[in-house]
VMD Tcl script that builds the backbone (N, CA, C; Angstrom):
set m [mol new atoms 459]
animate dup $m
set s [atomselect $m all]
$s set {name element resname resid chain x y z} {
  {N N MET 1 A -16.594 -3.739 12.180}
  {CA C MET 1 A -17.554 -3.049 13.020}
  {C C MET 1 A -18.729 -2.594 12.155}
  {N N ILE 2 A -19.929 -2.806 12.652}
  {CA C ILE 2 A -21.159 -2.414 11.971}
  {C C ILE 2 A -21.725 -1.197 12.702}
  {N N ILE 3 A -22.018 -0.129 11.973}
  {CA C ILE 3 A -22.608 1.074 12.563}
  {C C ILE 3 A -24.022 1.213 12.017}
  {N N THR 4 A -24.992 1.296 12.913}
  {CA C THR 4 A -26.385 1.430 12.510}
  {C C THR 4 A -27.027 2.587 13.253}
  {N N SER 5 A -28.130 3.031 12.753}
  {CA C SER 5 A -28.948 4.012 13.435}
  {C C SER 5 A -30.364 3.469 13.393}
  {N N LEU 6 A -30.999 3.332 14.542}
  {CA C LEU 6 A -32.346 2.785 14.615}
  {C C LEU 6 A -33.343 3.919 14.841}
  {N N TRP 7 A -34.404 3.899 14.046}
  {CA C TRP 7 A -35.395 4.975 14.072}
  {C C TRP 7 A -36.757 4.487 14.525}
  {N N LEU 8 A -37.471 5.358 15.185}
  {CA C LEU 8 A -38.885 5.193 15.456}
  {C C LEU 8 A -39.587 6.006 14.363}
  {N N VAL 9 A -40.399 5.335 13.556}
  {CA C VAL 9 A -41.044 5.978 12.411}
  {C C VAL 9 A -42.527 6.178 12.721}
  {N N PRO 10 A -43.056 7.361 12.449}
  {CA C PRO 10 A -44.480 7.606 12.730}
  {C C PRO 10 A -45.385 6.704 11.887}
  {N N PRO 11 A -46.625 6.500 12.354}
  {CA C PRO 11 A -47.600 5.778 11.534}
  {C C PRO 11 A -47.786 6.481 10.179}
  {N N THR 12 A -48.289 5.765 9.201}
  {CA C THR 12 A -48.362 6.259 7.820}
  {C C THR 12 A -49.036 7.620 7.689}
  {N N LYS 13 A -50.218 7.800 8.278}
  {CA C LYS 13 A -50.949 9.069 8.140}
  {C C LYS 13 A -50.112 10.233 8.672}
  {N N GLU 14 A -49.587 10.097 9.879}
  {CA C GLU 14 A -48.786 11.151 10.482}
  {C C GLU 14 A -47.477 11.335 9.734}
  {N N SER 15 A -46.890 10.222 9.276}
  {CA C SER 15 A -45.642 10.303 8.530}
  {C C SER 15 A -45.828 11.107 7.241}
  {N N ASN 16 A -46.939 10.878 6.550}
  {CA C ASN 16 A -47.212 11.622 5.316}
  {C C ASN 16 A -47.346 13.116 5.588}
  {N N THR 17 A -48.045 13.484 6.666}
  {CA C THR 17 A -48.214 14.892 7.023}
  {C C THR 17 A -46.876 15.528 7.375}
  {N N ILE 18 A -46.079 14.831 8.168}
  {CA C ILE 18 A -44.763 15.345 8.556}
  {C C ILE 18 A -43.848 15.430 7.336}
  {N N GLN 19 A -43.924 14.435 6.449}
  {CA C GLN 19 A -43.101 14.453 5.235}
  {C C GLN 19 A -43.414 15.680 4.375}
  {N N GLU 20 A -44.687 16.039 4.297}
  {CA C GLU 20 A -45.066 17.242 3.540}
  {C C GLU 20 A -44.369 18.469 4.119}
  {N N GLN 21 A -44.320 18.561 5.450}
  {CA C GLN 21 A -43.670 19.700 6.084}
  {C C GLN 21 A -42.159 19.688 5.838}
  {N N ILE 22 A -41.537 18.522 5.953}
  {CA C ILE 22 A -40.094 18.410 5.707}
  {C C ILE 22 A -39.771 18.832 4.277}
  {N N THR 23 A -40.567 18.367 3.329}
  {CA C THR 23 A -40.354 18.716 1.923}
  {C C THR 23 A -40.570 20.208 1.705}
  {N N PHE 24 A -41.625 20.779 2.319}
  {CA C PHE 24 A -41.877 22.219 2.221}
  {C C PHE 24 A -40.679 23.016 2.723}
  {N N LEU 25 A -40.168 22.650 3.899}
  {CA C LEU 25 A -39.028 23.368 4.473}
  {C C LEU 25 A -37.776 23.200 3.616}
  {N N ALA 26 A -37.565 22.007 3.065}
  {CA C ALA 26 A -36.398 21.765 2.203}
  {C C ALA 26 A -36.482 22.614 0.940}
  {N N ASN 27 A -37.681 22.740 0.378}
  {CA C ASN 27 A -37.851 23.550 -0.832}
  {C C ASN 27 A -37.729 25.037 -0.544}
  {N N LYS 28 A -38.265 25.466 0.583}
  {CA C LYS 28 A -38.224 26.892 0.937}
  {C C LYS 28 A -36.814 27.332 1.316}
  {N N HIS 29 A -36.091 26.465 2.000}
  {CA C HIS 29 A -34.743 26.798 2.477}
  {C C HIS 29 A -33.748 25.939 1.699}
  {N N LYS 30 A -33.321 26.460 0.591}
  {CA C LYS 30 A -32.405 25.717 -0.285}
  {C C LYS 30 A -31.179 25.272 0.515}
  {N N GLY 31 A -30.740 24.069 0.266}
  {CA C GLY 31 A -29.608 23.513 0.996}
  {C C GLY 31 A -30.036 22.594 2.115}
  {N N SER 32 A -31.320 22.632 2.483}
  {CA C SER 32 A -31.839 21.704 3.480}
  {C C SER 32 A -32.393 20.505 2.731}
  {N N PRO 33 A -31.905 19.297 3.021}
  {CA C PRO 33 A -32.366 18.111 2.284}
  {C C PRO 33 A -33.742 17.643 2.743}
  {N N SER 34 A -34.382 16.867 1.908}
  {CA C SER 34 A -35.605 16.184 2.298}
  {C C SER 34 A -35.193 14.804 2.816}
  {N N PHE 35 A -35.884 14.291 3.811}
  {CA C PHE 35 A -35.535 13.013 4.428}
  {C C PHE 35 A -36.795 12.411 5.029}
  {N N ALA 36 A -36.744 11.147 5.363}
  {CA C ALA 36 A -37.894 10.459 5.951}
  {C C ALA 36 A -38.093 10.891 7.401}
  {N N PRO 37 A -39.344 11.124 7.819}
  {CA C PRO 37 A -39.611 11.484 9.217}
  {C C PRO 37 A -39.201 10.354 10.151}
  {N N HIS 38 A -38.521 10.716 11.243}
  {CA C HIS 38 A -38.074 9.699 12.195}
  {C C HIS 38 A -37.626 10.343 13.499}
  {N N ILE 39 A -37.648 9.536 14.539}
  {CA C ILE 39 A -37.047 9.898 15.821}
  {C C ILE 39 A -35.969 8.854 16.066}
  {N N THR 40 A -34.727 9.284 16.164}
  {CA C THR 40 A -33.634 8.345 16.374}
  {C C THR 40 A -33.698 7.806 17.799}
  {N N ILE 41 A -33.749 6.487 17.920}
  {CA C ILE 41 A -33.803 5.891 19.258}
  {C C ILE 41 A -32.422 5.478 19.733}
  {N N GLY 42 A -31.431 5.563 18.848}
  {CA C GLY 42 A -30.062 5.224 19.221}
  {C C GLY 42 A -29.281 6.398 19.759}
  {N N GLY 43 A -29.796 7.609 19.619}
  {CA C GLY 43 A -29.090 8.796 20.096}
  {C C GLY 43 A -27.901 9.135 19.222}
  {N N ALA 44 A -27.049 8.195 19.006}
  {CA C ALA 44 A -25.893 8.304 18.119}
  {C C ALA 44 A -25.820 6.984 17.384}
  {N N PRO 45 A -25.042 6.875 16.329}
  {CA C PRO 45 A -24.966 5.560 15.675}
  {C C PRO 45 A -24.600 4.465 16.677}
  {N N VAL 46 A -25.278 3.358 16.556}
  {CA C VAL 46 A -25.067 2.210 17.433}
  {C C VAL 46 A -24.062 1.287 16.755}
  {N N THR 47 A -23.036 0.864 17.485}
  {CA C THR 47 A -22.023 -0.001 16.891}
  {C C THR 47 A -22.204 -1.436 17.364}
  {N N SER 48 A -21.944 -2.344 16.456}
  {CA C SER 48 A -21.956 -3.777 16.749}
  {C C SER 48 A -20.692 -4.364 16.151}
  {N N GLU 49 A -20.166 -5.385 16.780}
  {CA C GLU 49 A -18.932 -5.996 16.290}
  {C C GLU 49 A -19.148 -6.798 15.013}
  {N N THR 50 A -20.319 -7.440 14.902}
  {CA C THR 50 A -20.567 -8.284 13.732}
  {C C THR 50 A -21.957 -8.006 13.179}
  {N N LYS 51 A -22.192 -8.490 11.970}
  {CA C LYS 51 A -23.505 -8.385 11.349}
  {C C LYS 51 A -24.532 -9.129 12.204}
  {N N GLU 52 A -24.145 -10.249 12.756}
  {CA C GLU 52 A -25.049 -11.039 13.600}
  {C C GLU 52 A -25.462 -10.256 14.849}
  {N N ASP 53 A -24.498 -9.536 15.464}
  {CA C ASP 53 A -24.808 -8.713 16.636}
  {C C ASP 53 A -25.798 -7.606 16.274}
  {N N ALA 54 A -25.580 -6.978 15.124}
  {CA C ALA 54 A -26.472 -5.909 14.664}
  {C C ALA 54 A -27.881 -6.450 14.427}
  {N N LEU 55 A -27.977 -7.613 13.805}
  {CA C LEU 55 A -29.281 -8.229 13.551}
  {C C LEU 55 A -29.960 -8.658 14.853}
  {N N ALA 56 A -29.184 -9.130 15.812}
  {CA C ALA 56 A -29.743 -9.524 17.112}
  {C C ALA 56 A -30.322 -8.300 17.831}
  {N N LEU 57 A -29.613 -7.173 17.763}
  {CA C LEU 57 A -30.113 -5.935 18.368}
  {C C LEU 57 A -31.404 -5.503 17.685}
  {N N PHE 58 A -31.431 -5.568 16.355}
  {CA C PHE 58 A -32.630 -5.213 15.612}
  {C C PHE 58 A -33.803 -6.094 16.032}
  {N N GLU 59 A -33.590 -7.393 16.117}
  {CA C GLU 59 A -34.654 -8.322 16.510}
  {C C GLU 59 A -35.142 -8.043 17.928}
  {N N SER 60 A -34.223 -7.716 18.819}
  {CA C SER 60 A -34.586 -7.386 20.199}
  {C C SER 60 A -35.460 -6.134 20.230}
  {N N CYS 61 A -35.076 -5.137 19.450}
  {CA C CYS 61 A -35.856 -3.897 19.379}
  {C C CYS 61 A -37.219 -4.148 18.755}
  {N N LYS 62 A -37.241 -4.947 17.704}
  {CA C LYS 62 A -38.494 -5.281 17.021}
  {C C LYS 62 A -39.452 -5.957 17.995}
  {N N THR 63 A -38.938 -6.901 18.778}
  {CA C THR 63 A -39.762 -7.591 19.773}
  {C C THR 63 A -40.290 -6.604 20.809}
  {N N ARG 64 A -39.408 -5.718 21.287}
  {CA C ARG 64 A -39.825 -4.711 22.282}
  {C C ARG 64 A -40.900 -3.788 21.714}
  {N N VAL 65 A -40.719 -3.319 20.478}
  {CA C VAL 65 A -41.704 -2.428 19.859}
  {C C VAL 65 A -43.032 -3.149 19.673}
  {N N GLN 66 A -42.999 -4.421 19.285}
  {CA C GLN 66 A -44.237 -5.188 19.131}
  {C C GLN 66 A -44.959 -5.320 20.471}
  {N N LYS 67 A -44.230 -5.549 21.546}
  {CA C LYS 67 A -44.841 -5.628 22.875}
  {C C LYS 67 A -45.437 -4.285 23.274}
  {N N LEU 68 A -44.706 -3.205 22.996}
  {CA C LEU 68 A -45.215 -1.877 23.318}
  {C C LEU 68 A -46.460 -1.561 22.497}
  {N N SER 69 A -46.460 -1.979 21.234}
  {CA C SER 69 A -47.613 -1.733 20.365}
  {C C SER 69 A -48.852 -2.449 20.867}
  {N N SER 70 A -48.677 -3.671 21.370}
  {CA C SER 70 A -49.831 -4.425 21.861}
  {C C SER 70 A -50.328 -3.881 23.196}
  {N N SER 71 A -49.520 -3.061 23.863}
  {CA C SER 71 A -49.945 -2.480 25.143}
  {C C SER 71 A -50.163 -0.975 25.022}
  {N N GLY 72 A -50.493 -0.511 23.823}
  {CA C GLY 72 A -50.802 0.905 23.652}
  {C C GLY 72 A -49.780 1.664 22.838}
  {N N GLY 73 A -48.634 1.073 22.554}
  {CA C GLY 73 A -47.645 1.702 21.689}
  {C C GLY 73 A -46.783 2.733 22.385}
  {N N ILE 74 A -46.030 3.425 21.576}
  {CA C ILE 74 A -45.157 4.494 22.049}
  {C C ILE 74 A -45.785 5.799 21.611}
  {N N THR 75 A -46.241 6.587 22.563}
  {CA C THR 75 A -46.859 7.865 22.248}
  {C C THR 75 A -45.787 8.934 22.141}
  {N N CYS 76 A -45.852 9.692 21.075}
  {CA C CYS 76 A -44.935 10.827 20.909}
  {C C CYS 76 A -45.751 12.098 20.866}
  {N N LYS 77 A -45.620 12.889 21.916}
  {CA C LYS 77 A -46.274 14.187 22.004}
  {C C LYS 77 A -45.172 15.229 21.949}
  {N N PHE 78 A -45.377 16.258 21.148}
  {CA C PHE 78 A -44.359 17.278 20.950}
  {C C PHE 78 A -44.705 18.527 21.740}
  {N N THR 79 A -43.706 19.075 22.426}
  {CA C THR 79 A -43.952 20.219 23.287}
  {C C THR 79 A -43.692 21.559 22.601}
  {N N HIS 80 A -42.659 21.628 21.772}
  {CA C HIS 80 A -42.325 22.893 21.119}
  {C C HIS 80 A -41.328 22.665 19.984}
  {N N LEU 81 A -41.173 23.686 19.166}
  {CA C LEU 81 A -40.168 23.672 18.116}
  {C C LEU 81 A -38.903 24.303 18.653}
  {N N ASP 82 A -37.768 23.862 18.138}
  {CA C ASP 82 A -36.498 24.398 18.613}
  {C C ASP 82 A -35.466 24.275 17.502}
  {N N SER 83 A -34.342 24.932 17.699}
  {CA C SER 83 A -33.189 24.746 16.812}
  {C C SER 83 A -32.000 24.467 17.702}
  {N N ALA 84 A -31.069 23.696 17.184}
  {CA C ALA 84 A -29.896 23.329 17.976}
  {C C ALA 84 A -28.779 24.317 17.685}
  {N N ASN 85 A -28.360 25.016 18.694}
  {CA C ASN 85 A -27.232 25.922 18.558}
  {C C ASN 85 A -26.044 25.361 19.304}
  {N N ASN 86 A -24.884 25.538 18.726}
  {CA C ASN 86 A -23.656 25.107 19.375}
  {C C ASN 86 A -23.383 26.056 20.534}
  {N N PRO 87 A -23.415 25.586 21.774}
  {CA C PRO 87 A -23.263 26.485 22.912}
  {C C PRO 87 A -21.904 27.187 22.965}
  {N N ALA 88 A -20.885 26.607 22.357}
  {CA C ALA 88 A -19.553 27.210 22.428}
  {C C ALA 88 A -19.477 28.535 21.673}
  {N N ASP 89 A -20.071 28.584 20.477}
  {CA C ASP 89 A -19.945 29.813 19.697}
  {C C ASP 89 A -21.283 30.387 19.245}
  {N N GLY 90 A -22.398 29.750 19.627}
  {CA C GLY 90 A -23.712 30.272 19.279}
  {C C GLY 90 A -24.138 29.996 17.849}
  {N N SER 91 A -23.316 29.304 17.088}
  {CA C SER 91 A -23.662 29.045 15.696}
  {C C SER 91 A -24.662 27.903 15.591}
  {N N LEU 92 A -25.396 27.891 14.501}
  {CA C LEU 92 A -26.396 26.855 14.287}
  {C C LEU 92 A -25.716 25.514 14.018}
  {N N CYS 93 A -26.176 24.479 14.697}
  {CA C CYS 93 A -25.675 23.130 14.442}
  {C C CYS 93 A -26.209 22.694 13.078}
  {N N ARG 94 A -25.355 22.387 12.126}
  {CA C ARG 94 A -25.801 22.145 10.753}
  {C C ARG 94 A -26.641 20.889 10.601}
  {N N PHE 95 A -26.582 19.956 11.541}
  {CA C PHE 95 A -27.340 18.724 11.385}
  {C C PHE 95 A -28.741 18.792 11.988}
  {N N GLN 96 A -28.950 19.607 12.972}
  {CA C GLN 96 A -30.248 19.670 13.645}
  {C C GLN 96 A -30.719 21.117 13.679}
  {N N ALA 97 A -31.185 21.604 12.565}
  {CA C ALA 97 A -31.516 23.013 12.479}
  {C C ALA 97 A -32.935 23.342 12.930}
  {N N CYS 98 A -33.862 22.424 12.761}
  {CA C CYS 98 A -35.230 22.669 13.184}
  {C C CYS 98 A -35.829 21.349 13.614}
  {N N MET 99 A -36.390 21.303 14.807}
  {CA C MET 99 A -36.900 20.041 15.321}
  {C C MET 99 A -38.102 20.252 16.224}
  {N N ALA 100 A -38.903 19.201 16.359}
  {CA C ALA 100 A -40.003 19.176 17.308}
  {C C ALA 100 A -39.527 18.345 18.487}
  {N N ILE 101 A -39.625 18.906 19.673}
  {CA C ILE 101 A -39.119 18.241 20.880}
  {C C ILE 101 A -40.174 17.286 21.437}
  {N N VAL 102 A -39.758 16.049 21.732}
  {CA C VAL 102 A -40.657 15.035 22.285}
  {C C VAL 102 A -40.807 15.272 23.777}
  {N N GLU 103 A -42.053 15.297 24.223}
  {CA C GLU 103 A -42.343 15.500 25.646}
  {C C GLU 103 A -41.839 14.317 26.465}
  {N N LEU 104 A -41.236 14.610 27.592}
  {CA C LEU 104 A -40.810 13.584 28.538}
  {C C LEU 104 A -41.502 13.832 29.871}
  {N N PRO 105 A -41.692 12.872 30.737}
  {CA C PRO 105 A -41.214 11.506 30.580}
  {C C PRO 105 A -42.159 10.686 29.715}
  {N N ASN 106 A -41.600 9.843 28.937}
  {CA C ASN 106 A -42.330 8.889 28.120}
  {C C ASN 106 A -41.632 7.556 28.376}
  {N N ALA 107 A -42.083 6.847 29.368}
  {CA C ALA 107 A -41.380 5.658 29.858}
  {C C ALA 107 A -41.134 4.615 28.777}
  {N N SER 108 A -42.110 4.377 27.907}
  {CA C SER 108 A -41.923 3.348 26.881}
  {C C SER 108 A -40.822 3.748 25.901}
  {N N PHE 109 A -40.764 5.008 25.542}
  {CA C PHE 109 A -39.726 5.495 24.625}
  {C C PHE 109 A -38.350 5.416 25.286}
  {N N ILE 110 A -38.257 5.853 26.538}
  {CA C ILE 110 A -36.974 5.829 27.255}
  {C C ILE 110 A -36.479 4.388 27.416}
  {N N GLU 111 A -37.380 3.459 27.734}
  {CA C GLU 111 A -36.978 2.057 27.876}
  {C C GLU 111 A -36.434 1.502 26.565}
  {N N LEU 112 A -37.044 1.878 25.453}
  {CA C LEU 112 A -36.563 1.432 24.151}
  {C C LEU 112 A -35.172 2.007 23.867}
  {N N CYS 113 A -34.970 3.279 24.176}
  {CA C CYS 113 A -33.648 3.901 23.988}
  {C C CYS 113 A -32.586 3.218 24.844}
  {N N LYS 114 A -32.927 2.890 26.083}
  {CA C LYS 114 A -31.978 2.199 26.972}
  {C C LYS 114 A -31.584 0.842 26.390}
  {N N LEU 115 A -32.575 0.123 25.856}
  {CA C LEU 115 A -32.311 -1.181 25.260}
  {C C LEU 115 A -31.356 -1.041 24.070}
  {N N VAL 116 A -31.657 -0.143 23.170}
  {CA C VAL 116 A -30.857 0.039 21.956}
  {C C VAL 116 A -29.434 0.443 22.284}
  {N N GLN 117 A -29.294 1.349 23.232}
  {CA C GLN 117 A -27.965 1.877 23.543}
  {C C GLN 117 A -27.242 1.094 24.629}
  {N N ASP 118 A -27.916 0.092 25.215}
  {CA C ASP 118 A -27.328 -0.656 26.321}
  {C C ASP 118 A -26.829 0.323 27.381}
  {N N GLN 119 A -27.712 1.263 27.727}
  {CA C GLN 119 A -27.354 2.361 28.622}
  {C C GLN 119 A -28.459 2.530 29.662}
  {N N GLU 120 A -28.121 2.432 30.927}
  {CA C GLU 120 A -29.108 2.596 31.994}
  {C C GLU 120 A -29.238 4.052 32.464}
  {N N ASP 121 A -28.210 4.850 32.248}
  {CA C ASP 121 A -28.211 6.238 32.709}
  {C C ASP 121 A -28.961 7.112 31.707}
  {N N GLU 122 A -30.177 7.550 32.081}
  {CA C GLU 122 A -31.013 8.351 31.178}
  {C C GLU 122 A -30.333 9.646 30.743}
  {N N THR 123 A -29.445 10.181 31.564}
  {CA C THR 123 A -28.793 11.444 31.211}
  {C C THR 123 A -27.800 11.279 30.068}
  {N N LYS 124 A -27.464 10.033 29.723}
  {CA C LYS 124 A -26.501 9.784 28.648}
  {C C LYS 124 A -27.145 9.255 27.368}
  {N N LEU 125 A -28.478 9.261 27.307}
  {CA C LEU 125 A -29.155 8.703 26.144}
  {C C LEU 125 A -29.101 9.600 24.915}
  {N N PHE 126 A -29.019 10.900 25.096}
  {CA C PHE 126 A -29.069 11.827 23.973}
  {C C PHE 126 A -27.874 12.761 24.013}
  {N N ASN 127 A -27.276 12.972 22.853}
  {CA C ASN 127 A -26.028 13.727 22.754}
  {C C ASN 127 A -26.256 15.239 22.665}
  {N N ALA 128 A -25.274 15.998 23.151}
  {CA C ALA 128 A -25.286 17.447 23.016}
  {C C ALA 128 A -25.136 17.786 21.529}
  {N N PRO 129 A -25.633 18.906 21.065}
  {CA C PRO 129 A -26.235 19.972 21.866}
  {C C PRO 129 A -27.727 19.801 22.114}
  {N N ILE 130 A -28.321 18.680 21.724}
  {CA C ILE 130 A -29.771 18.540 21.812}
  {C C ILE 130 A -30.207 17.982 23.157}
  {N N ASP 131 A -29.606 16.908 23.604}
  {CA C ASP 131 A -29.828 16.335 24.928}
  {C C ASP 131 A -31.243 15.852 25.222}
  {N N HIS 132 A -32.068 15.668 24.222}
  {CA C HIS 132 A -33.407 15.131 24.421}
  {C C HIS 132 A -33.942 14.582 23.095}
  {N N PRO 133 A -34.908 13.680 23.148}
  {CA C PRO 133 A -35.444 13.110 21.912}
  {C C PRO 133 A -36.181 14.169 21.096}
  {N N HIS 134 A -36.097 14.018 19.776}
  {CA C HIS 134 A -36.697 15.012 18.888}
  {C C HIS 134 A -36.988 14.402 17.527}
  {N N LEU 135 A -37.833 15.070 16.792}
  {CA C LEU 135 A -38.126 14.720 15.416}
  {C C LEU 135 A -37.614 15.875 14.563}
  {N N SER 136 A -36.587 15.640 13.779}
  {CA C SER 136 A -36.030 16.709 12.947}
  {C C SER 136 A -36.998 17.053 11.829}
  {N N LEU 137 A -37.087 18.339 11.532}
  {CA C LEU 137 A -37.928 18.824 10.438}
  {C C LEU 137 A -37.089 19.424 9.319}
  {N N ALA 138 A -35.879 19.866 9.651}
  {CA C ALA 138 A -34.982 20.434 8.638}
  {C C ALA 138 A -33.556 20.312 9.127}
  {N N TYR 139 A -32.655 20.082 8.197}
  {CA C TYR 139 A -31.226 20.059 8.479}
  {C C TYR 139 A -30.590 21.217 7.725}
  {N N GLY 140 A -29.698 21.925 8.376}
  {CA C GLY 140 A -28.901 22.931 7.693}
  {C C GLY 140 A -29.600 24.239 7.397}
  {N N ALA 141 A -30.779 24.485 7.932}
  {CA C ALA 141 A -31.472 25.757 7.707}
  {C C ALA 141 A -32.226 26.124 8.974}
  {N N ASN 142 A -32.025 27.330 9.467}
  {CA C ASN 142 A -32.751 27.790 10.649}
  {C C ASN 142 A -34.119 28.270 10.194}
  {N N CYS 143 A -35.116 27.423 10.339}
  {CA C CYS 143 A -36.438 27.730 9.787}
  {C C CYS 143 A -37.558 27.459 10.783}
  {N N VAL 144 A -37.264 27.595 12.064}
  {CA C VAL 144 A -38.278 27.353 13.092}
  {C C VAL 144 A -39.510 28.215 12.833}
  {N N GLN 145 A -39.291 29.434 12.356}
  {CA C GLN 145 A -40.408 30.354 12.121}
  {C C GLN 145 A -41.351 29.854 11.025}
  {N N ASP 146 A -40.898 28.965 10.170}
  {CA C ASP 146 A -41.717 28.444 9.076}
  {C C ASP 146 A -42.308 27.078 9.369}
  {N N ALA 147 A -41.957 26.483 10.486}
  {CA C ALA 147 A -42.361 25.115 10.812}
  {C C ALA 147 A -43.647 25.095 11.631}
  {N N THR 148 A -44.294 23.936 11.627}
  {CA C THR 148 A -45.505 23.711 12.406}
  {C C THR 148 A -45.276 22.504 13.302}
  {N N LEU 149 A -45.693 22.610 14.545}
  {CA C LEU 149 A -45.527 21.511 15.495}
  {C C LEU 149 A -46.382 20.331 15.075}
  {N N PRO 150 A -45.783 19.134 14.916}
  {CA C PRO 150 A -46.586 17.954 14.542}
  {C C PRO 150 A -47.573 17.575 15.636}
  {N N GLU 151 A -48.641 16.897 15.232}
  {CA C GLU 151 A -49.608 16.405 16.201}
  {C C GLU 151 A -49.057 15.154 16.891}
  {N N THR 152 A -49.612 14.838 18.038}
  {CA C THR 152 A -49.237 13.642 18.791}
  {C C THR 152 A -49.533 12.397 17.958}
  {N N PHE 153 A -48.635 11.431 18.007}
  {CA C PHE 153 A -48.921 10.134 17.379}
  {C C PHE 153 A -48.459 9.033 18.300}
}
mol reanalyze $m
mol bondsrecalc $m
mol representation Tube
mol addrep $m
């Protein structure tokens, strides 16, 4: 079984700006790693039975993204900053501590997520406790107060 995670990566200029913020937050809040800016389009790791299946999914996504790019691309507008709390006990979810929430509806983004996950039910595209697309800014540190909402790209 092959497990992959497919990301939507911001354009270079926006990615550099967001990377600066991720690095700033990681340095300010020790224990929070630095990582590449991305929006996961798989929601959870995507599984494939074989390497060929995984590559076929990648090629399908690549083709879809190229078509979307030629028709205006996938716009990501962020509505607010948030942190993911575990609803059962109120504790901070260690993997998604600070994030920028992607505004919905964004039909091109949702269609890409459906393709990747082979899922038609929009309510099942994103896992709890987040339940919506987002761009993580920090993992393992509650630092919403130190973060800045990224610009639309």
